[in-house]
C-alpha positions in Angstrom: 20.9 -1.1 23.6 20.0 -1.3 19.9 19.0 -4.9 20.2 16.5 -3.9 22.9 15.0 -1.2 20.8 14.5 -3.6 17.8 13.2 -6.4 20.0 10.3 -4.5 21.7 9.8 -2.2 18.7 9.6 -4.8 16.0 5.9 -4.5 15.9 6.1 -0.8 15.2 9.3 -0.7 13.3 7.5 -1.4 10.0 5.3 1.7 10.6 7.5 3.4 8.1 8.6 6.8 7.0 6.5 9.0 4.9 5.9 12.1 2.7 3.8 15.2 1.6 0.0 14.9 1.3 0.0 15.3 -2.5 2.4 12.4 -3.0 1.6 8.8 -3.9 0.1 6.8 -1.2 1.0 3.5 0.6 -0.8 1.8 3.4 1.3 -0.3 5.9 -0.6 -2.7 8.2 1.0 -4.7 10.9 -1.5 -7.5 11.6 -2.4 -9.4 14.7 -0.5 -12.4 13.3 2.8 -10.5 13.8 2.3 -10.2 17.6 3.4 -13.7 18.6 6.6 -13.3 16.5 7.2 -9.9 18.0 6.6 -11.4 21.5 9.2 -14.2 20.9 11.8 -11.8 19.6 11.2 -9.3 22.3 11.8 -11.6 25.3 15.6 -11.5 25.2 15.9 -7.7 25.0 13.3 -7.4 27.8 15.4 -9.7 30.0 18.4 -7.5 29.4 16.5 -4.4 30.2 15.2 -5.8 33.5 18.6 -6.8 34.8 18.7 -3.9 37.3 21.4 -3.0 39.8 20.0 -3.3 43.4 21.8 -1.3 46.1 22.9 -3.0 49.3 20.4 -3.9 52.0 21.1 -2.4 55.4 20.3 -4.7 58.3 21.3 -4.9 61.9 23.9 -7.7 62.5 24.5 -7.8 66.2 24.6 -4.2 67.3 25.9 -2.7 64.1 24.1 -1.6 60.9 25.7 -3.8 58.2 25.3 -3.5 54.4 24.3 -6.7 52.7 25.2 -6.9 49.0 22.4 -8.0 46.6 22.8 -8.9 43.0 20.4 -9.9 40.2 22.1 -12.9 38.6 19.6 -13.1 35.8 16.2 -12.5 34.5 14.0 -15.0 32.6 10.9 -13.8 30.7 8.9 -17.0 30.1 5.9 -15.1 28.7 5.4 -11.9 26.7 2.1 -11.1 25.2 1.1 -8.1 23.0 -2.4 -7.0 22.0 -3.8 -4.1 20.1 -5.9 -1.6 21.9 -8.4 -0.1 19.4 -8.0 3.6 18.9 -5.0 3.7 21.2 -2.0 1.5 20.8 -0.7 -1.7 22.5 -1.2 -3.6 25.6 1.8 -5.5 27.0 1.7 -8.3 29.6 4.8 -10.2 30.6 5.9 -12.5 33.4 9.5 -12.5 34.6 11.5 -14.4 37.2 14.4 -12.6 38.8 17.2 -14.8 40.2 18.7 -12.8 43.1 21.7 -13.5 45.2 21.9 -12.1 48.7 25.4 -12.2 50.1 24.3 -12.6 53.7 26.0 -14.2 56.7 26.6 -17.0 57.5 26.1 -18.1 53.9 24.8 -16.5 50.6 21.1 -16.8 49.8 19.6 -17.3 46.3 16.0 -16.3 45.6 13.6 -16.5 42.7 11.3 -13.5 42.7 8.4 -13.7 40.2 6.9 -10.6 38.6 3.9 -9.9 36.4 4.2 -6.7 34.3 1.4 -4.9 32.5 1.7 -1.8 30.4 -0.2 0.2 27.9 1.6 2.2 25.1 0.0 4.8 23.0 1.1 5.0 19.3 0.8 8.4 17.6 2.2 10.5 14.8 5.4 12.4 15.8 6.4 15.9 14.8 8.8 14.6 12.1 6.1 12.3 10.6 7.3 9.1 12.2 5.5 6.9 14.8 5.9 7.9 18.4 5.3 5.5 21.3 4.6 6.6 24.8 3.9 4.5 28.0 0.6 5.6 29.5 0.4 3.0 32.3 2.9 0.5 33.8 2.3 -1.8 36.7 4.7 -4.4 38.1 3.2 -6.9 40.5 5.5 -9.2 42.5 4.7 -12.6 44.0 6.4 -14.0 47.1 10.0 -15.1 46.6 11.1 -18.7 46.9 14.5 -19.9 48.2 16.5 -21.9 45.8 18.5 -23.7 48.6 16.0 -25.1 51.1 18.8 -25.8 53.6 19.7 -22.1 53.9 19.8 -21.0 57.5 18.8 -17.4 56.9 16.2 -16.2 59.4 12.6 -15.8 58.1 12.6 -12.2 59.3 15.7 -11.4 57.2 14.1 -13.1 54.2 11.0 -10.9 54.5 13.1 -7.7 54.8 15.3 -8.6 51.8 12.2 -9.2 49.7 10.6 -5.9 50.8 13.9 -4.1 49.9 14.2 -5.7 46.5 10.6 -5.2 45.6 10.7 -1.5 46.5 13.8 -1.0 44.3 12.4 -2.9 41.4 9.0 -1.3 41.6 10.6 2.1 41.1 13.0 1.0 38.3 11.1 -1.5 36.2 8.8 1.0 34.6 11.7 3.5 34.2 13.5 0.8 32.2 10.4 0.2 30.1 10.1 4.0 29.5 13.8 4.2 28.5 13.3 1.4 26.0 10.4 3.3 24.4 12.4 6.5 24.2 15.2 4.6 22.5 12.7 3.1 20.2 11.4 6.5 19.2 14.9 7.6 18.4 15.2 4.5 16.1 11.8 5.1 14.5 12.9 8.7 13.8 15.5 7.4 11.3 12.7 6.0 9.1 12.5 9.3 7.2 15.9 8.7 5.6 16.4 8.4 1.9 16.7 5.1 0.1 18.4 5.0 -3.3 16.4 4.2 -6.5 19.3 4.9 -8.9 22.6 6.8 -9.0 20.9 10.2 -8.9 17.5 9.4 -7.4 16.0 8.5 -4.0 12.7 7.6 -2.4 11.6 8.7 1.1 8.5 7.6 3.1 6.7 9.4 5.9 3.4 9.2 7.8 0.7 11.6 6.7 -1.8 11.1 9.6 -2.4 9.5 12.9 -2.2 5.7 12.8 -5.4 3.7 12.6 -5.6 1.1 15.3 -8.2 -1.7 15.6 -8.3 -5.0 17.4 -6.8 -6.6 14.3 -4.0 -4.3 13.1 -2.1 -1.0 13.3 -2.2 0.8 9.9 -0.2 3.8 8.7 -1.0 6.0 5.8 2.3 6.6 4.2 3.4 8.8 1.4 6.3 8.3 -0.9 8.3 11.2 -2.3 10.8 10.4 -5.1 13.7 12.7 -5.7 15.8 13.3 -8.9 19.0 15.3 -8.3 17.6 16.4 -5.0 14.3 17.7 -6.5 11.0 16.0 -5.8 9.1 14.3 -8.6 5.5 15.5 -8.6 2.7 14.1 -10.6 0.8 16.5 -12.8 -2.4 16.2 -10.8 -2.8 15.6 -7.1 -3.6 12.0 -6.4 -6.8 11.0 -4.7 -6.2 9.5 -1.2 -5.5 5.8 -1.3 -7.8 3.6 0.9 -6.8 -0.1 1.4 -9.9 -2.4 1.9 -10.0 -4.8 4.9 -9.5 -7.6 4.7 -7.2 -8.0 1.7 -4.2 -10.2 0.8 -3.4 -13.4 2.7 -5.4 -14.1 5.8 -3.0 -14.5 8.7 -0.1 -12.6 7.1 2.1 -10.6 9.6 2.3 -7.5 7.4 0.2 -6.1 4.6 1.4 -3.3 2.3 -1.0 -1.6 -0.2 0.7 0.3 -3.0 -1.3 2.7 -5.0 -1.5 3.2 -8.7 -0.1 6.7 -8.2 3.1 5.3 -6.6 3.9 3.3 -9.7 3.0 6.3 -11.9 5.5 8.4 -9.9 8.3 5.8 -10.2 7.8 5.6 -13.9 7.8 9.4 -14.2 11.1 9.4 -12.3 12.7 6.8 -14.5 11.6 8.7 -17.6 12.9 12.1 -16.4 16.2 10.5 -15.3 16.6 9.1 -18.8 16.9 5.6 -17.3 14.6 4.0 -19.9 16.5 5.4 -22.9 19.1 3.1 -24.7 21.1 2.8 -27.8 21.0 -0.5 -29.8 24.2 -0.8 -31.8 24.8 -3.0 -34.9 27.9 -4.9 -35.8 29.1 -5.5 -39.3 30.3 -9.0 -38.8 27.5 -10.4 -36.7 24.9 -12.9 -37.9 23.0 -12.4 -34.6 22.7 -8.7 -35.1 22.3 -7.8 -38.8 21.8 -4.2 -37.9 23.7 -2.6 -40.8 23.1 -0.6 -43.9 23.6 -3.7 -46.1 20.7 -5.5 -44.5 18.5 -2.4 -44.4 19.5 -1.5 -48.0 17.8 -4.6 -49.3 14.6 -3.2 -48.0 15.1 0.5 -48.7 16.8 1.3 -52.0 17.9 4.8 -51.0 19.9 3.3 -48.1 21.8 1.0 -50.5 22.5 4.0 -52.8 23.8 6.2 -50.0 25.8 3.4 -48.4 27.4 1.2 -51.0 29.7 -0.2 -48.4 28.2 -1.8 -45.3 28.1 0.4 -42.2 26.7 -0.3 -38.7 23.3 1.1 -37.7 22.3 2.5 -34.3 18.8 2.5 -32.9 18.5 5.5 -30.6 15.6 4.7 -28.2 14.1 7.6 -26.2 10.9 7.7 -24.2 9.1 10.9 -24.8 5.8 9.9 -23.2 5.7 8.6 -19.7 5.2 4.9 -19.4 1.7 3.9 -18.2 1.0 1.0 -15.8 -2.5 -0.4 -15.5 -3.7 -2.8 -12.7 -6.7 -5.1 -13.2 -7.4 -8.1 -11.0 -4.5 -10.6 -11.4 -3.1 -8.6 -14.3 -0.6 -5.8 -14.5 0.5 -4.3 -17.8 3.0 -1.6 -18.8 2.7 0.5 -22.0 5.8 2.1 -23.5 5.7 4.6 -26.4 9.4 5.1 -27.3 10.6 7.2 -30.2 13.2 5.3 -32.2 15.7 7.0 -34.5 17.6 4.8 -37.0 21.1 6.2 -37.5 23.9 5.1 -39.8 27.6 5.5 -39.1 29.1 7.3 -42.1 32.6 6.9 -43.4 33.8 9.9 -41.3 32.3 8.2 -38.2 29.5 10.8 -38.0 25.9 9.7 -37.4 23.4 10.2 -40.2 19.7 10.0 -39.4 17.9 7.7 -41.9 14.4 7.6 -40.5 12.5 7.6 -37.2 9.7 5.5 -35.8 7.0 6.0 -33.2 6.6 2.7 -31.4 4.0 1.2 -29.0 4.9 -1.7 -26.9 2.5 -3.5 -24.5 4.2 -5.5 -21.7 3.0 -7.9 -19.1 4.4 -6.8 -15.7 5.2 -9.4 -13.0 6.0 -8.1 -9.5 8.0 -9.8 -6.7 9.5 -8.9 -3.4 13.1 -9.6 -2.3 14.0 -8.7 1.3 12.8 -5.1 1.3 12.6 -4.3 -2.4 9.8 -4.5 -4.9 11.2 -5.9 -8.2 9.6 -6.2 -11.7 10.0 -8.3 -14.8 8.3 -7.8 -18.2 7.5 -9.7 -21.3 6.0 -8.5 -24.6 2.2 -8.8 -25.1 1.2 -9.1 -28.7 3.1 -7.4 -31.5 5.2 -4.3 -31.4 3.5 -1.5 -33.4 5.6 0.8 -35.6 4.7 4.0 -37.4 7.1 6.0 -39.5 7.5 9.5 -38.0 10.0 11.0 -40.5 12.3 9.7 -43.2 15.4 11.0 -44.9 15.6 8.0 -47.3 12.3 8.2 -49.0 9.4 5.7 -48.6 9.8 3.3 -45.7 7.6 0.2 -45.8 6.8 -0.5 -42.1 5.9 -4.1 -42.7 9.3 -4.7 -44.3 11.5 -3.0 -41.7 9.4 -4.4 -38.8 11.1 -7.8 -39.1 14.6 -6.2 -39.0 14.1 -3.2 -36.7 11.3 -4.6 -34.5 13.0 -7.9 -33.8 16.4 -6.4 -33.1 14.8 -3.7 -31.0 12.6 -6.0 -28.8 15.3 -8.1 -27.0 17.6 -5.1 -26.0 14.6 -3.2 -24.8 13.4 -6.1 -22.6 16.9 -6.8 -21.3 17.4 -3.1 -20.5 14.0 -2.7 -18.9 14.2 -6.0 -16.9 17.7 -5.1 -15.6 16.3 -1.7 -14.5 13.2 -3.1 -12.8 15.1 -6.0 -11.4 17.2 -3.6 -9.3 14.0 -2.9 -7.4 12.7 0.0 -5.4 12.9 0.1 -1.6 9.7 -0.6 0.3 9.0 1.0 3.7 11.5 -0.8 6.0 14.1 -0.6 8.7 17.6 -2.0 9.1 17.7 -5.8 9.7 14.0 -6.3 9.2 13.0 -8.3 6.1 9.8 -9.5 4.4 9.6 -13.3 4.3 7.6 -15.5 1.9 6.0 -12.4 0.4 3.0 -12.8 -2.0 2.0 -10.1 -4.4 -1.6 -9.6 -5.5 -2.8 -7.3 -8.2 -6.2 -5.6 -7.7 -8.1 -3.0 -9.6 -5.9 0.1 -9.3 -3.5 -1.1 -6.7 -1.1 -3.8 -5.5 -1.0 -5.7 -2.2 2.0 -7.4 -0.6 1.2 -10.0 2.1 4.3 -11.1 4.0 5.8 -12.6 7.1 8.6 -10.8 9.0 12.1 -11.7 9.9 14.4 -9.8 12.1 18.1 -10.5 11.7 20.1 -9.7 14.8 
């Protein structure tokens, strides 16, 4: 039954989970371009749902009332069409052909019974902040049946009575099956409030914050994201203003459009900072030409280091982010600003760490965003020069220009490697199991990011 739910619910299945009103905002739109794909995917599940058991037909054979077994051999749905109903939900129109076998005497009879089905479904916000679908109207209309074997000797009267019997049964059960599909879909949509991991000790959860907006072109959900660290929500210092996604935006004709607010990125970066995920240690090696991070190399620049460490000892750069990273979005341009505090430590002869000096660093990075399946990923590169300022020193005067080549160069690559590995893991976008974004394109606008994508459902 799960395949049925996914098939008919694919259109709504992206109308993802959500979060508290003070949390960062996301807008999810399922556009009209998605409807033809949803219709194609939904045909097979609808065929399975319409394969209904028909009870025997009672007819007089001679002077006795005899049961005649009737079986639906198969259902073919050649056409399924979905349209948006502005301010309400969805309109469904489908045609189906029932292949029916009547085990009559003297020989079995096979019929094709055509049906046209129309239904309207309301889409609303449920009590657990997930989309809820309900059937408001449903109407099956049957056409006259045709006999597959023209040589069949069944009497015209029996054929009329059999059709009347089958149509009466199907009229009562078709809409019930559609309603059952929708109830199963609602159970499935209720799982969208589940947590998705961001890191070992952090998660993100999405949920709706208002009734869906439905036009003739799309269904849109305002979705909030809540990020958790060790089970506690990450809250921005100030309540974010509500996020409004313009229309149209992104790629014309895309199945799905996701708008991600500036506040969402701010919250993710705050989470990474609080989790300590952006901190790292850069360790030197005594016998490495690629990493001359040792007291001997530093002592040539700072005499006090050479005096305190006559024998070469490895250095450690302890990088910690005291200030929250800041991301900025301008048209076609995303930048990330880091202000790490770097402490330069030397390993003494007794293996203890001795602080030599500390630096306040400013790094400006270009941020490139991409989408893989259901995750938003990032990659960075340094913009301009890394700025260093001496915060404190235990080795006397430190010439920033002199240590920049040694500390700055050896600091840059490990920082980028660490940051890109972290951002490359990605953060889950609103999604459901087995549904993926295909050929996604990411656009940067003033203050927000838009993802335009196709959809692919993997059975």
